[in-house]
N, C-alpha and C positions, 0 to 999 in steps of 0.2 A: 811738417809731416812727422807723425809719431813714429818712434822706432819700435819695431816688433821685437819681442823678447827672443832671445836665443833658443829657448825651449820650444816656443811656438814655431819658429823657423825650422827646427829639426823635426819635431814631432808631427806637425801637420802633414808633410809629404808621406811619412810612414803610415799615418792613419788612413790617408787616401789610398795608398798602395794596398794596404791590408783589406780595406773595404772593396776595392776593385777585384782583388784576388778572390774574395769570398763570393762575390757576385758571379765571376767567371766560373768558379768551381761548381756553382749550382746550375749553370747553363750547359757546360760541357764536361766530359770525363775523358781521361786518357788511359788506354789499356795497351799492354804489350802482347805481342803474339809469340808464343813459344813453340808452336808446332806447324807441321806442313798440311794440316787438314783443310786449309783454305787456299793453298797454292793453285794457280799462279796469282790469284788476286791479292792475297796477303802472304808475306814471307815471314819465317821466324826472325825475330828482331825488329819487325815493324812496330811502331808506336802509333796507335790510331786515335783519332778524335771521334767521340761518340756523343750525339745529341739525343736527349729524350724525346719521345713522341709526346707532344703537348697540344692543347687546344683542339682536341678531337682528331688529330692526325692518326692514321692507322698504317701499320706496315703493309706494304704492297709486295706482290710477287716480284722477286729479283732484288729486294733490299737486303743488304748485309746487316745483320742485327747482332747485338750483344744481349745475352740473357742469363738468368740464374737457373742452374740445374743442380739441385741439392746444395752442396757446399761450394760448388764451382761456379765460375763465370765463364761462359763459352761464347764463341763467335761462329755464326753460320749464315747461310743465305736462305731467305724465305722462298720456298718452292711452291707452296700452296696456301691459300688463305681460306677463311671460313666459307663453307658452302661448296668448295671445289671437290670434285671427284678425282682422286689421285690414284695412280697405279704406275707400274713400269713394265716395259717390254724391251728385251735385249739390252738391259742396263740403262735405259733412258726413261726418265720420269715422264708421265703423260697426265694431262689435265683434261678430263672429259673425253678421253680416248685419243687426244691429239698430243704428239710429242712436243715437249718444250723446246724452244730455240735457245740453247744455252751456249753462247759464244764464250763464256768464261770458263767452261769445262774443257780440259785438254783431251780427255777420253771418257767414254761411258764407263760406268761401274761394272766390274766383273763379278761383284758379289752384292748381296743385300737387296734382293727383289722387294718391291713394294706391293703389298696386297691391296686390292681395291678398297678404298675407304673414302667416305665423305668427311671433310674436315669440319669439326664441330665449331659451333659459335664461339667467338673469342679465343680461338686456338690457331696455331700455325704449324705447318709441316716444314721443317728446316733440314738442310743438308750442307755438308762441306763441299767446296768446289773440287777438291781432290778426293773423288768419290771412293777410291780404294784405300784411302788412309784417313777416313773420317768416321767417327762414331756419332750418329745423329738420329733423327726421327725414325730412320729405318730400324734402329735398335731399341730406343726407349720411348717412341711415340711422339705425340703432339706437344707443342710448347704453349702453355696458357698465356694469354695477353698480359696478366699481372706479373709474369716472370721476366718480361722484357725490360731491359735497362734503357735501350735506345738504338738508334741507327748509326752504323759506322759511316762516317762521311769522308775522312781524309787521313792519308798516311802522313803524319806530322814529320817523323824522321824514322830512319832505319839504322840499326847497328848490329854488329856481329856478336856483341856481348850476350851473356846469359841473361835472360829476363827473369822476372819474378813469377812467371807462369800465371798471369791473371786471367786472360781470356784464352781458353784452350779447349782442345778436344782430347788429345793425348800427346805426350812428349815423345819425340823421336830424335835420333841423332841427325845432324845436318852438316853439309859441307859449307865451308866459309866462302863468302862472296867477296869480290874485290871492292875497294872503297868507291870506285867509279860506278859499280852496279848499285851500291847503296845510295849514292848521291842522286841517281836518276829517280829514286823512289821518294825523295823529299817533296813534301806538299803535293802529293799525287792524290787526286780525287778517287774515291772508291766507287766503282760502278758495278 
C-alpha cells in the first residue's frame, strides 16, 4: 500500500473543510438581533439562521424575514402579501377588513395606524412583533421583493453580549437575562 505524503494528509482535510464552509455560507446566513423590535419572538442577543427564498418560494403572511433597507439589514414579520388590502383598527392590523390572528404579539399597537392600502405586486408589508417599539412599514412603506435576504428559521444561540447590530430596527437599552433563560432559546424554531 503506497504511503500518502504528509502534505496531502494535512492539506486534504483543510481543503474539504474550506469547501464545505463556502457551500454552507451560500445556503445560510447568521445575523444577530440588537433590539427589542421583534420581542417576544426574537430577543436582543439572539443569533438567527436565515435561508434565502429560492426556487420560486415566496414569503407568506407570518414569515419572519430579513431584508435590506437603505444601508441597514432589518428583521420583521410579513403582515401582508401582494394583493392584500391592509389597514388597522384599534391598533390591530386587518386584511380585507378582518383582524389578523397574531398570537406572537403581546399587545396591540398604541401608535402607528395603518391607512387602507392594497399591497403592490412583488412587495410586502412588514411589522415588528413589539409594535410600540418598532419602526416598520407603518413608517416607511412596503418592502420590495428584491430587498429580501431570506426567511429567519432558527435561533442558533443567544447571548447577553453586545452584538454588531446587523439585523435591527433601532437600538434600545435592555435588561440582562439569566444564563438559563438564554439556554432555553438555543436551537429554537422561529414561528
